[in-house]
N, C-alpha and C positions, 0 to 999 in steps of 0.2 A: 613316051619312051617305047620304042619298038623292039629293042634287043633284049636278050636274056643273058644271064650270067650262069654258066655252068661252074661246077666246083669239083676239085680234087682235094680230099683232106684225109688225115689219118684217123683211124678208128680204134687205136690201142693207146699205149702210154707214150706215143711219139716214136721216132726212129723207125718208122715203117718203110722208109725208102721213098718219101714224098718227092724229093728233088728229081729223081730219074723218071718217076711216073709223070710228073708235070712236064718234064722235058719231052716225053714221048707224046703226050696229048697236045702239047703246045703248037705243033705243026698245023693244027686245024683252027687256030685262033689268031686274032689280030692283036689282042691285049691280054697279058697275064698280070694279075694284080694280087699282091699280098694284102690280106685284110686284118691281120692281127699279129701280135708278138713283136719281138725285137731281134737283136743279134744273139739271143740265146738259142735261136734255131740253128740247125746245121744241116744243109741239104746238099748231098753229093751228086755230081753228074760226071759220067765218063763217056766221052764220044771220041773214038779213035785214040789218039795219044793225048788228048786234052782231058784233064781231070780238074774239076772245080769243086771247091767246098764253099758254098754260098751261105751267108747268114741272114741277109736282109733283102738283097736284090732277088726278085722272082727267078725261078729256076728255068726260065726260057731264054736265058742269056745267049745260048749258042744257036738260036734261031734268029738270023739277022733282020727279018722283017717284022718281028713281034715287038710291040711296045711293052715296056716294063714299068709297073706302077706300084709304089709303096703307099698303101691307103691310110685313111684317117685313123683307123683303129690300131695302127702300129706305133711303136715308140722307137726313136731313132738316136743312136749314138753317133753324133756328128763326125767325129774323127774316125770311128770305125767304118761308117758308111763311105767316107772318102777313101780310106785304105782299100775297101772292097772294090770301089770303082777303079782305083788305080790298078789293082791286080787284074781286073777284067780288061782294062785297056791294054795291058801288057800282053794279053793273049789274043788281041785283035777284036775285042768286042767294042762296038760303037756305043759308048756310054751316054751319048746324047739321047738314046732311047729310054733312059731311066729317069723317071720323074717321081717326085714326092709330094704327097698331099700337104697343104698348108695347115691342116687340122691335126696332123700327126704330132705327138708330143716328143720332146727331146729327152734323152738320157744324159744327165750330167755326170761328171766325175764324182760329185757328191753322192750320187745314187749308188754307184758301185761300192764306195766305202761304207755307206749305210747298210747295204745289202749284206756285205761280208761280216760286218760287226753284228748285225741282227742274227745272222745264222750262227755265228760263234757263240753268242749269248744264249742260244737255245740249248746248247749242250746236247744231251741225249735226245732232246725233242726237235732236233734240227729237221728241216724239210727236205734239204738236198738241192738248193737252188744252184744256178751256175755262178752266182756272185757277180753278175754283170750289171746289176742295178735295175733290172727290168721291173721287179716287184715294187720297189720304192718309186720308180717313175710313174707306174700306174696308180700307186697310192696318192701321189701328188696330184695327178689328174683328177681323181675323185675328190680330193680335198680342195680342189680349185686353186691350187698354188702352182701348178705345172706350167710349163712354157711350150707353146706350140711352135712348129716350124715357121708359121706365118709371122709370129712375133719376132723372129730373128731378122726379118727383112728391113726393119728400121733399127739402126744401131743404137740410138739413144733409148728407144723403148726397150730393146733387148737388155741394155745395161741396167736399166731400172728394174726389169723383171728378174734379172740375176740377183740383184741386191735383195729383192723381196723374198725370193725363194731361199737364199742363203740365210736370211733372218729366220725364216720358218724352220729350217733345218737346225739352226743353233738353238731354237726354243725347244725342239722336240728331241734333241740328242743329249744323252747324259754327259757325254764328253765332247764338246764342240772342237777340241783340239785335234780330233782325228780327221776333221774335214780338210780337204786340200787348200793350199794357199789361195785366197780368193783372187788376188790380182793376177797371179799366174794362170789360174783357171779361166778368168775372164779374157785374158789376152789370147789364150789358145782357142777359145770358143769363137772369138771375133774373127780370127783367121779362118777357122773352119767354116763359119757361116758365110763369109765372103766367097769362099770357093764353091759352096753348095747352092748359093742363092739362085743361080740360073735354072736349077732343076726343080725349084719349088713352085707348085701350081695350085690353083683353086681346085681342091680335090673333088668337091661335089660337082662342079661344072665339068671337070675332066671326065668323070664317069658317065654323067648323063648325056653329055655331048656325043660321046662315042656310042652309047646305046641308041640314041636317037638316030644316029647315022647308020645303024644296022651293023655296027662292028661286033665281031664275035669275041666275047670276053670270058676268060677262065680265071676263077678265084682260086688262089693257092693257100691252103691252110698251113699253119705252123703248129709244132707240138702235136698233140693228139687228143681225141675226144675225152679220154679218161683222165686227162690233165686239165680239162676245162674248169674255169674258176667256179662255175655254177653247178656243173653236172659231173665233175670228175671226183676222184677219191679224196675229197676235201678232208683236212687242210693240205694234203700233200699234192698240190696242184700248181699250175702256173698262174699268172695274174691276168690272163686275157681269156677271151671267148674263142674256143677252138672248134666249135660246132658250126654247122651250116647257118645257124641263126646269127652267128657273128659276122657273116657277110653283110647283112643288112646294116648293122651298126658300124661295121668297120669300113664299108665303102659308101654308105649313105644312100641306100636304095630300100624300097619296100619289098615285102615278101613275094609279091607277084613277079619280081624281076628274077627270082631264082629258077633256073631251069634244071638240068640234069645234075645229080650228085653222085660222084664215084667215090666210094670209100676204099682206102688202102689198108690192107691187112697183111702183116708178115705171116709166113707159113708156120711160125711159132710165135712166142710172145716175149718181149723184153721190157725192162723198165730201168731207168736211171734214177738214182736218189732213193729217198726213203718212201715209206708208205706201203699199204697193203698190196700184195701181188699173189693172188690165189694159186696160180699155176706154177710158181717158182720151183725150180729144180736145184737142190743143193747137193748134187751128186755128180758122177762122171758124165752123165748125159747132159746136164746143164753146162759143164765145162766144155764138152765137145761142141755144143751149139755156139758157145761164146767164141771159141777158137776158129771154128769153121766159118762162122758168120762175121768174123772181125768185129765183134760187138764191143766197141769202145767208142765213147762219145766223140762226135765230130767237133764240138766246141770245147768240151772239157777234157777229153781223153780218158774219162773215167770208165772202168769196166761196167758193162751193163749186166743187170740180173737177167737170167734167161729161164724160160719155162715153156711148157707145152702150149699149144694153141688153146685159147680160152673162148669157147663158143658162146658161153653165157654173156661174157663181157662184149663180145662182138655183136650179138643180137641187140644188146642194150644200146651200143653205139650206133648201130644201123637205124634203130628206131628214132634216136635223138636227131639224126641227121637227115632222115627221110631218104636214105641212100637207095638208089635203084640198081646198082651193080657194084662189083668188087674188083679191084686190081690186087692180085696176090703176089707178094715179093719173097725172094730168097728161098724158093722151093728147093734149090740145089743144096742148101745147107743141111737138109735132112738126109741126104745120101749117106749111106753107111750105117744107119741106125737099124738094128734088128726089128725094133718095134717103135711105133710113134704114138704118143699119147695125145688125147684131146680132152680138155675139161668140158664135160657136158652138163654139169649141175653143181649147185651149192646147197649145202644143208647145215642147219644147226639143230642137232638132235633129230627129231622125227619130221621136222618141217623144212620146206624149201626156204632158202635164204637168198638175200640180194647182195649185190656188190658192196653196198654200204655197210654190210655186216662183216666183211672180210677182216680177219685179224682178231675178231672178238672170240671169247671163250666158246668152245664147242663148234666152231666153224670148220667145215670139211668140204672137200671137193670130190665130185664123182668123175672118174677118169675112164674113158673108153680107149682101148689100144687097137691100133691097126698094124698090119704087117708092113715093115719097112722095105727098103730096096738098097741094094749094094752098088748099083750102076752109077757112074758119074754122068749126070744129065746136063752138064754145062754146054755140050755141043748141040743139044736139042733145038730145033727151030720150028717144029710143028707139034701139036699135041700128040700125034701118033708116034713121035719119036720117044715119048716117055715110057718107062716100064709100066706094066699093068698096075703095080702097087701104087705108083705115083698118081696115076689117073684115078684110081679108087679113092685116094686121099683127097684129091681135089673135089671129087663128086660128093664125098662125105661132108666136107666143109660147106659146100653149097647147100646141102640138105639141112645142116645144123644152123647155119646163119640165116637161111631163107632168102638168099640173093644169088643171082648168077655170077660166076667168076668169069669176067670177060677178057681178062688179061692176066698173065702170070710171068714171072721172071725166073731164069735159071742161071743168072750171072749179073755182074754189075754194069755191063756195057749196054748201050742203047739197043744193039742188035740181039741181045739176049732176052728181050721182051717178046712174048708170044701171045697172039690172039687165041683165046680158048675156043 
């Protein structure tokens, strides 16, 4: 294997703007590959008059020469994937470039029902899932009753596997009557698999063949580091691995294959759903960030919780991912604030605290305030176009995170990304 896989992934609680950053870097690569998650991800791209909201297909769809690969660590809603491919074809994307690993698992209609029922049963202890069945699909994979895309290629085998997994769901569900009608579900899925069949490939061979040929490959993360199943704010996390380590298990490569890692950080912090959020603002400043940043979920439409940039969490995420640099998004959203806060430390009483202690009694944050700026910076195209206060803010984030900010954005369009 002669090639390396570079990575672009989120280092907060998701919603960092991964789609547009992947789109920007993708021009330098031959293949862009998703390595985890499902259609609970929502990645936006704006290029000219074309606006895309992708959920599963990698965010390089508007680069006509780039191959698009959905890796083995992903879970795939068959009908959802087909709908997304149809929308891409309607805007002129050659969807023959999109291929799916045979080892990726499928998300059944059962999984969505089970997800929503489980979340409802938690009551005040709910996690805040998207309800799209991602967690139950990953649970079935670990329980060894899940179905891979490769198993859909043989109709009789697929029918048998559907009966097996339905029996497993009936055994573990308090009320089996909530599950979709089996015959109807089976028929819908058989139609979907017939349509998707030509896009399913040997995922391990796909990756290693391209690396051996010297192809440049970029791994695209979904969600964010602080939602990682192992290292996020558990149990308020997603069900997949969101860190750079997930590239190995999600694409089927060894750690020596990982090259450069770029972490994406929003110029402030947001979170969707439940769970600890140390820098959260429950005041007018938080509302201003939400409105100016259009902070509503791409998949769910839910309003995002907003807060100051959390440098402690960012350093933690940078260490987990071995990130070498940062792409900073939504700097323009901070325009108009008289002062801008940065969380620089956590404490419980007299001692330093960690992210795992957030929300526990006595937990407090230390906040440093910088001067804000009133100028609209959306027309900036060079670092020198920024007001001095904005440049000082970038420099302070670099100092606190310990990584260079090599790219920042002042708007949602591709041309609003600026090399630092």
